[in-house]
N, C-alpha and C positions, 0 to 999 in steps of 0.2 A: 596543359595539366602538368604540374611538376612531377619529375620522376620519383622523388622522395617527398613524402608528406612532412609537414612540420613536426608531427609526432615522431616520425622515424628519425628526422634530424636531431630532435631532442634526445631520443634514446641513444643515438650514436655519441652525442656530446656527453651524456650522463654515464653511460656504461663503457664507452670506448670500443664498442662493436655493434654490429647490426646485421641480422640476416634478412635479405631481401628475397622473397620467394618468386619462383618461376620467371627468372630474368632471361634465361637461355632456353631456346627451343631445342627440345630433345632430338627431333629429326634433323634439324638444320645444323646444329652445333655438336651435340653430344655423340650422335651416331657416327658422323664422319671421323671424330676423334678415335672412337673404338675401332673403326675399320682401319684407320691408319696405323694404330698401334698393333692391331692383329697382324698386319703385314710385317711390321717390324719384329714382333715376337716370332713369327714364322721363320724369318731370316736367322734370328739368334738360335732357335732350336735346330735348324738344319746345319748351321755351322758347328754347334756342339755335337750333333749326331755324327757329322763327318769326322770330327776329331775324337770320336769314341768316348766322349764325355757324357753322352745322353743315350740311353738304350733305344729310344724311338723319338720321332718328331712330334707325335701326339697331335697330328693335324685334324683329328676327328673331334677334338675337344674345343669348347668355346674358350674365349680369351682367358677368363679368370681361372678356370680349372686347369688350363694348359700352363699358365704361369705358376700356379701352385705346384703342379707336377714338376716343373723345371726346378723350383727351389727344393722340393722334397728329394729329387733324384741327385742333385749336384751339391747341395749345401753351399752353393756359391752366392755371390752378390752381383747382380746384373743391373743395379740401379742406374749406373752411368750410361748404359746402352739406351735407356729410355728417357734420360733427363734432357731438359731443354736449356741447360746451362753447363759450362765447364766446371770442373772441380777447382778448389782453391789452390791446389798445388799439384805438382807432378804431371803437368800437361805435356803431351807429346803430339807429334803431327798426326797421329792416328787415334787420339783419345775420342771415344764415341760421344756424339751429341746428336740429339734428334731435333731437326729444324724443319719439320714437315708443314705442308700447306694447311692442314686442318688445325694445327696448333697456331699458326699465324692468324688464321681466321678467328680463332678464339681470342687471341691477344688483342685483336683489332675489332672485335664484335661491337657494333654500334650501340646495342642495348646495354652491354657491359660498360662501355665508355660513358654512356649517359649517367649511370650510377656513379662512376668515378668523378665525372664532371660536377655532379651535384655536391661533392664533398671537397674537391681540390681546385675546381675551376676548369675553364675550357681549353687551356693550353697544356696538353698532356704528353708526357714522355712515358714510354714503357721502360721501367727500371730493370736492369739485368739480374737483379736478385729474384730468380724465378726457378721453380722446380716442378717436376711431376713426382708424385709420391704414390707408388703402387705397392702397397704393403700386403705381403702374404700373411697367413696366420702366424702368430707370434712363435709358435712351437717350431717353425722352420727357420727362424731368424737366429743366426749365430750370436753368441754373446759379444757385445761391443760393436755390433753392426750399426752403421750410421742411420740418422733419422729419416733418410729417404726410404728406408725399408722397415725399420723398427719403430717403436714408440718414440715420440718426441718429448723431450724434457721441458720443464718450465723455462720460458725465456721471453724476451721482448725482441721484436724484429729490429729495433734500433740497435740492439746489442750485437748484431752480427754484421754491421757495416762500420766503416771508418768514421772517426769523429767529424770529418769534414761535412758529413751529412746530418749532423745533429739538429740543425734547424730546417732541414728539407722536409717538406710536407709529404712524406712518403706514406702512401696508403697501401695496406695489405689487402689483397683480394684473394679469397680462398673459395674454391668451388669443388664439389664432388662430381665425379663421373659415375660412380656407383653410390648407392645410398650410404650415408655415413651414420652409423648407429653407435650406441653405447657399447654394444657387443663387439663390433668390428673396429672400434678405435676412433670415434669422432673426436673433434677438438673439445677442449675445455677452456674457459676464460674466467678471469677474476674481474667482476664488474667494478669499474671505477679505478682500476689499477693504473690506468694511463695517466692519472693525475699525481701519481707518487714519484714521478721522475724515473730516471734510468737506474735500475738496480745493478749491483755488481753481479757479473756472470763468472762462473767458475769452470775451468776446463775439466772435462770428465776423463779420469784415468790418464791425465797428462796429455790428452789430445786437444790441442788448441783450437781445433775446428768444431769440437763437440762441446757445446757450452750449455750451462744450466744455471738457474738462479737457486742458491741454496735454500733449503726448507725454512731456515730461521728468518729469511727475508720475505716469505710468502704468507698470504692470507688464504691458504689453500682450502680452508674449511668453508669458504663462501664461493668456491669455484662452481661454475655452472656448465654442465655438458651442453653441447650444441649439435644435436642431431640434425641432419639435412638430407634433402632429396636431390637427385640430379636436376639441374636447371636452377637451383637455388644458388645464391651468392652471399658469402659472408665478407663484410668489410670491417677492417680493424685499424685503430690508431696504431702508429708505430711503437708506442710505449705500452700497449695493452699486454699484460702478462697472460700467456696461454701455453698450452701443452696438448698432447693427444693421449688418449687411452690406448693400451695395447690392443692388438687385434686378436680377440679370443674366439673368433668365429672360424668356420671352415673355408671361407672364401676370402677374396682380396678386398681391401679398401683402397680406392683409387681417387686421387684428388690432384688438382693443380693449385699451386701456391705462387701467386703473382704479386708484383708491386708496380705502382704507378706514382709519378710525382710531377709537379708543375715543370714546364720547360724552364731551363736555366738553373734548377736546383741540383746540387751535387747528388749523385746516386749512391755514394758510399762504396762503390766498387769501380773505380775509374779504369781499371784494366779491361773491364768487360763492356760490351757495346750497349748503349742505350739507343732508342730511336723514337722519333716523334710519331705519335699515333693520331693526334687530333690537334689542329691549330687553325684558327681563323687568321691570325696575324702572320703566320709563316706557312701557308699551305704548300709551298714548294718543298718544304722540308719533311713533309709527311711521307713515311715509307708505306707504299701501297701494294707492293708485290712480295709474295713469300720468298722468292729467290733473292730479292734485295736484302731481306732480313737474314736469310741463311748465309749470304756472303759476308755479312758483318761478323757472324760468329766464326766462320771458317777463317777469316782474316785474323781474328783475335787468337784463334788456336795456333795458326802459323807463327804469329808474333811471340806467343808465350811458350812455344815448344822448347823444351830444354832449359828454360829459365827458372831458377828457383825464386818463387814469389812468397812473400809473407802472407799469412791468413788475413782475410779482409775483415778483421775486427780488432778491437783495442785490447783484448784480454790476453796479453802475452805473458803475464806472470800471475802467480797464484796469490790472491789477496788473503789477509788473515781470516776473513769471514768464511773462506772456503775450507779452512782446517776442520 
């Protein structure tokens, strides 16, 4: 039986996105992720407490409430401590990155890869454009905070990679760890916008890494909110215009934002490590152990430490449409 029906494939082709329900097992995939991040958050809280930057470690609170308390007490930004990719610039030998085994099992989950294969074929690379987004309530997010923590502006995922990847069949895979609702900041997408080509992206407040499509180029009046439950998976074309709503709830909104592309296609971020997750033609190249994946990222961090790198996108100047 096909993983995706003809109707689902037609919907993806028509709208540029598709929600596939109940792909990931809550107990086998989602619960280990929460446990792994709970351990990571504990370490962050204890370090801040030891440095007198946090009045208590709050180890009696569940993950979401504890993270909210962390942001409320410190007014800090700890996104990089939890992220599964390095930042675009300013990398040092000690830049935090999380490359845990539960995350690796998510990236290589067979049911997830079955969905990916149905859309881009059986020879699959995990693209290094990948992030975890654990968003506290918007009221705790300082002005100008990046999209790993705050609301995400309208953009296309093709717009945040280098032109070398313009013809790569990069598939966005977005999935919630907590329920994604209109109140807590679920994604929105503009149906059919993937057929409009790549729009100009404008740097926000002069920050070349924080990009958005200006309102005059959007059909935002037809945008559709995309609420989802844990275990669901959203797949999107690389040119689908999308954004997130702000988190106006009292809790966190937690998601993983992943990319996959066919083996041999440029990833658009050549300084960061890709790895083969499924291949019948090259089985010896498939990375099968989480420590192998972790070593790829640690090696990239060592290589990039202290080197000034340009942002991994093409929008280095402000176009007239941005005025």
